[in-house]
C-alpha positions in Angstrom: 79.9 -67.0 7.7 77.2 -67.1 10.3 77.8 -65.1 13.2 75.2 -66.0 16.4 74.6 -63.2 18.6 71.2 -64.1 20.1 71.9 -66.3 23.0 69.6 -64.8 25.2 66.6 -65.4 22.8 67.9 -69.2 22.6 71.2 -70.9 23.1 72.8 -73.6 20.6 71.7 -76.9 22.7 75.1 -78.6 24.4 76.4 -81.5 22.8 76.0 -83.8 26.1 72.6 -82.6 26.1 71.6 -83.8 22.6 73.7 -87.1 23.6 71.2 -87.4 26.5 67.8 -86.5 24.8 69.1 -89.5 22.1 69.1 -91.8 25.0 66.4 -91.0 26.7 64.3 -91.2 23.2 65.3 -94.5 23.0 63.5 -95.5 25.8 59.8 -96.2 26.7 57.6 -95.5 29.8 55.4 -93.4 31.5 56.7 -91.9 34.6 53.1 -92.6 36.2 53.4 -96.3 35.1 53.9 -99.2 37.9 55.7 -101.2 35.8 59.4 -101.5 35.4 59.3 -99.3 32.4 57.7 -96.8 34.6 59.7 -97.3 37.4 62.6 -96.6 35.2 61.6 -93.2 34.0 60.2 -92.1 37.0 63.9 -93.0 38.5 65.0 -90.7 35.6 63.0 -87.8 36.3 63.9 -87.9 40.1 67.6 -88.3 39.5 67.3 -85.3 37.3 65.3 -83.6 39.9 67.7 -84.3 42.5 70.6 -83.1 40.3 68.3 -79.7 39.4 67.8 -79.1 43.0 71.7 -79.5 43.7 72.6 -77.3 41.3 70.4 -74.4 42.3 70.3 -74.7 46.0 66.6 -76.3 46.4 65.4 -79.0 47.9 64.4 -81.9 45.1 60.5 -81.3 46.8 61.0 -77.9 45.5 61.4 -78.8 42.1 58.6 -78.4 39.8 59.1 -79.2 36.0 57.2 -77.4 33.3 57.2 -76.6 29.5 59.0 -73.5 30.0 59.8 -70.6 31.5 56.3 -68.5 30.2 54.4 -71.4 32.3 56.5 -71.5 35.0 56.5 -68.0 35.2 52.2 -68.0 35.2 52.3 -70.5 37.7 53.9 -68.6 40.1 52.1 -65.4 39.1 48.6 -66.8 39.2 49.2 -69.7 41.3 50.2 -67.3 44.2 47.9 -64.7 43.6 44.8 -67.4 43.5 45.9 -68.9 46.4 46.6 -66.0 48.5 43.8 -64.0 47.7 41.2 -67.0 48.5 42.8 -67.3 51.8 42.7 -63.6 52.7 40.3 -61.9 50.1 42.1 -58.6 51.6 45.3 -59.5 49.7 44.5 -58.7 46.4 47.9 -56.8 45.1 50.3 -57.8 42.8 53.6 -56.0 43.1 55.8 -56.1 39.6 58.3 -54.1 38.4 58.3 -52.2 35.0 60.6 -54.3 33.1 59.4 -57.3 33.7 59.5 -60.1 30.7 55.9 -60.4 29.5 55.8 -63.6 30.9 55.2 -61.8 34.3 53.7 -58.7 32.9 51.0 -59.7 30.9 49.6 -62.6 33.6 49.5 -59.8 36.3 47.8 -57.5 33.8 45.2 -60.6 33.3 44.4 -60.9 36.7 43.8 -57.2 36.8 41.3 -57.4 33.8 39.8 -60.8 34.8 40.2 -61.3 38.6 39.8 -58.1 40.1 43.7 -57.9 41.3 44.9 -54.3 41.8 48.3 -54.1 39.7 51.5 -52.2 41.3 53.9 -51.2 38.9 57.1 -50.4 40.8 59.6 -47.8 38.5 63.1 -48.3 37.7 66.0 -46.0 37.3 67.8 -44.9 34.2 69.8 -48.5 34.1 66.3 -50.3 34.9 66.9 -51.0 38.7 64.3 -51.1 40.9 64.7 -49.0 44.5 64.1 -51.1 47.4 62.9 -48.0 49.4 60.0 -47.7 46.9 58.8 -51.3 47.7 59.4 -50.5 51.5 57.2 -47.7 51.2 54.3 -49.5 49.1 54.5 -52.5 51.6 54.7 -50.5 54.6 51.2 -49.0 53.4 49.6 -52.2 52.3 51.6 -55.2 53.2 48.6 -56.6 54.4 46.8 -56.6 51.3 49.4 -57.7 48.7 49.4 -61.3 47.4 53.0 -61.5 46.0 55.8 -59.4 44.7 57.7 -60.4 41.5 61.2 -59.0 40.2 63.2 -60.5 37.7 66.6 -61.5 39.0 68.2 -59.9 35.7 66.8 -58.0 32.7 66.6 -59.9 29.5 66.8 -56.9 27.3 69.4 -54.5 28.9 70.8 -57.0 31.2 70.8 -55.3 34.8 70.8 -57.5 37.5 68.3 -56.7 40.2 69.0 -56.4 44.0 66.8 -59.5 44.6 68.4 -60.1 48.2 67.3 -56.6 49.5 63.5 -57.0 47.9 63.2 -60.4 49.7 64.3 -58.5 53.0 61.8 -55.9 52.8 59.3 -58.0 51.3 59.9 -60.7 54.2 59.5 -57.9 56.8 56.0 -57.8 55.5 54.9 -61.3 55.2 54.7 -61.3 51.3 56.2 -63.9 49.2 58.8 -63.2 46.4 58.9 -64.8 42.9 61.9 -64.0 40.5 62.0 -64.9 37.0 65.6 -66.1 37.0 65.8 -67.1 33.3 68.7 -65.0 32.0 70.4 -65.8 35.5 71.0 -69.0 35.6 74.2 -70.2 33.7 75.8 -66.4 33.7 75.0 -65.4 37.8 75.4 -67.6 40.7 72.1 -68.8 41.5 71.3 -70.5 44.9 67.5 -70.4 45.8 67.9 -71.1 49.7 70.4 -68.6 50.1 68.4 -66.0 47.8 65.6 -66.6 50.7 63.0 -65.9 47.6 59.6 -68.3 47.5 59.8 -68.9 44.1 62.3 -69.0 41.1 61.9 -69.6 37.5 64.2 -71.3 34.7 63.7 -72.1 31.5 65.9 -75.0 29.4 66.5 -73.2 26.1 68.7 -70.5 27.3 71.4 -72.8 29.0 71.8 -75.2 26.3 68.6 -77.7 26.7 66.0 -78.0 24.1 63.0 -75.5 23.6 60.0 -76.9 25.6 61.1 -77.5 29.2 61.6 -75.3 32.4 61.0 -75.5 35.9 59.6 -73.7 38.9 61.4 -74.2 42.1 58.9 -73.0 44.7 59.2 -73.7 48.4 57.2 -76.7 49.9 55.5 -74.6 52.2 54.2 -72.5 49.6 50.5 -72.9 48.6 50.2 -72.6 44.5 47.0 -73.1 43.1 47.5 -74.9 39.7 46.7 -73.7 36.3 45.9 -76.9 35.0 44.0 -79.8 36.8 44.2 -83.6 35.7 46.3 -86.2 37.2 47.8 -84.8 40.2 51.6 -84.8 38.8 54.0 -82.0 40.3 53.0 -81.6 43.8 49.7 -81.5 42.3 50.3 -77.9 40.7 51.1 -79.1 37.4 49.2 -82.0 35.9 49.9 -83.8 32.9 52.5 -86.7 31.8 55.7 -85.9 33.3 58.2 -85.2 30.4 61.0 -87.6 31.0 63.3 -86.7 28.0 62.8 -83.2 28.8 63.5 -83.7 32.6 67.1 -85.2 31.8 67.7 -82.6 29.2 67.4 -79.6 31.7 69.2 -81.4 34.2 72.0 -81.7 32.2 72.1 -78.7 31.0 72.1 -76.8 34.0 74.4 -79.1 35.2 77.0 -78.0 32.8 76.1 -74.4 32.8 76.2 -74.1 36.4 79.7 -76.0 36.7 80.8 -73.6 33.9 79.5 -70.6 35.0 82.6 -69.0 36.8 84.9 -69.2 33.7 82.1 -68.9 31.2 81.0 -65.3 32.9 84.8 -64.5 32.9 85.2 -65.0 29.2 82.2 -63.7 27.8 82.0 -60.8 30.0 85.3 -60.0 28.2 84.1 -60.8 25.2 81.3 -58.6 25.8 83.7 -55.6 26.7 85.6 -55.9 23.4 82.4 -56.3 21.5 81.2 -52.6 23.2 84.6 -51.3 22.5 84.6 -52.2 18.6 80.8 -51.3 18.1 81.6 -47.5 19.8 84.6 -47.5 17.7 82.2 -48.3 14.5 79.4 -45.9 15.5 80.9 -43.7 18.4 77.3 -42.0 18.8 76.0 -45.3 20.0 74.9 -45.7 23.3 75.1 -48.4 26.0 71.9 -49.1 27.8 71.6 -50.5 31.4 73.9 -50.8 34.0 77.8 -50.2 33.5 79.8 -53.2 32.3 82.0 -52.7 35.4 79.2 -51.9 37.9 78.8 -55.9 38.8 75.5 -55.3 38.2 75.2 -56.5 34.3 74.9 -60.0 32.8 78.5 -60.9 31.7 76.7 -61.8 28.5 74.6 -58.9 27.5 75.3 -55.7 25.3 72.6 -53.6 24.3 72.9 -50.4 22.7 70.8 -47.7 20.6 71.7 -46.1 17.5 70.4 -42.4 17.0 68.7 -41.9 13.7 67.8 -45.9 13.1 64.9 -48.1 13.4 65.9 -51.4 15.1 64.2 -53.7 12.7 65.9 -52.1 9.8 69.5 -52.9 11.7 68.6 -56.2 12.5 67.3 -57.2 8.8 70.5 -55.0 7.6 72.9 -57.5 9.7 71.2 -60.2 9.2 71.5 -60.2 5.2 75.0 -60.0 6.4 75.3 -63.2 8.3 74.6 -61.5 11.5 72.0 -63.0 14.0 71.1 -60.4 16.8 67.9 -59.1 18.6 66.1 -55.7 19.0 65.1 -57.0 22.6 63.0 -59.7 23.6 62.0 -62.6 21.6 58.9 -63.1 23.0 56.5 -60.7 21.8 55.3 -62.1 18.7 57.7 -60.8 16.4 55.9 -57.6 16.1 58.3 -54.4 16.1 57.8 -51.9 18.7 59.5 -49.8 21.4 60.7 -51.7 24.3 58.7 -51.3 27.7 61.9 -52.0 29.0 63.5 -48.9 27.8 60.7 -46.5 28.0 60.5 -47.4 31.6 64.1 -46.4 32.2 63.1 -43.1 30.6 64.2 -43.7 27.0 62.6 -41.3 24.7 60.5 -43.4 22.1 62.5 -42.0 19.2 65.6 -43.3 20.5 64.3 -46.7 21.9 63.4 -47.3 18.5 66.6 -47.7 17.5 67.7 -50.8 20.1 69.8 -53.6 19.0 70.7 -56.5 21.8 73.6 -58.6 21.3 74.1 -61.8 23.5 76.8 -63.8 23.9 77.3 -68.0 24.5 79.4 -70.5 24.8 79.8 -70.3 21.1 80.8 -66.6 20.7 84.5 -65.8 19.7 86.9 -63.1 18.8 86.2 -63.8 15.5 82.1 -63.0 16.0 83.1 -59.4 17.4 85.3 -58.4 14.7 82.7 -59.7 12.1 80.2 -57.3 13.6 82.3 -54.5 13.4 83.3 -55.0 10.0 79.8 -54.5 8.8 78.3 -52.0 11.3 79.2 -48.6 9.8 77.6 -49.3 6.3 74.6 -51.0 8.1 74.2 -48.0 10.8 74.6 -45.6 7.5 72.0 -47.6 5.3 69.8 -47.8 8.5 69.9 -43.9 9.1 69.4 -43.2 5.1 66.0 -45.6 5.1 65.1 -43.8 8.4 65.4 -40.3 6.9 63.9 -41.3 3.5 
């Protein structure tokens, strides 16, 4: 039996998305071509763009298709910085939270190292939450020097939901655009781009039932972005390259299904998550739940993140994997290198405890049988991991 508890890393492709992909793969046409096949491909792209916009509270012209969340984050962070600093050389500050995904943190660090940006990293509390008052103080002193703020909608490791609306209110008072990585939020939380007040928002297809390799950046039409790549001028001129018609269709179908199912999905997986946490704490009473409390409403419904004292997370992961249970020690986007989570360290978790982290993330295919299977093997797995650590 295989138990898949790593939906935050990638979700199973939805069967209806598979059908859409297979159908589209049987068609030929470059969406930039002017003949019948090209116009048919363009129609698929634009209908997909319209569906994405409708489901996410955006205008079709605000949907920029990309090859995934990482590219979209890079386009937002670098593109905004380059455009804003070119228009006003004083604007060299890039403000991010200490718990951002590396797809935001690393571009920000790169801008500091290569382009002379001043990187400002906002601290977080013990739950991994940014304090809007800290942002207010920073922008009150340096608002006219700030190019952008990037605060993720919900954390990919510990599941804490950030106060995005308050961050936007603060930044707007100082005339600073805000980007949010919403890769984990779409499909788990209500996401409305227009209502959020954000200037840019990132989503990724493979987190919501599309294949790996497609995503989007929602960017307000009036927002100036300097492109990362140059070529044919597709996607508002900020994302050159032949448009992926198959990917556009897959993303639109997946997001449509995920957003439609979101209220019931969130209710179901939140209950399953609570039962998983209770089962884990019964099996290993000294395990510690990290991130915002499940009852607070400030946590992703599908996220369960814990640390296990005296254990190494990678040892736990491999022992569970040998028993058919798939989970994660945190983000799956750091090239498989085991190291303490920067998110947990930013939350004030001691390094020795941060090394014993596991993330269980639920999804459309998760069941109570999965929880039972995890609880059945966890005590032995933890004891073996602790013995290995002592040795």
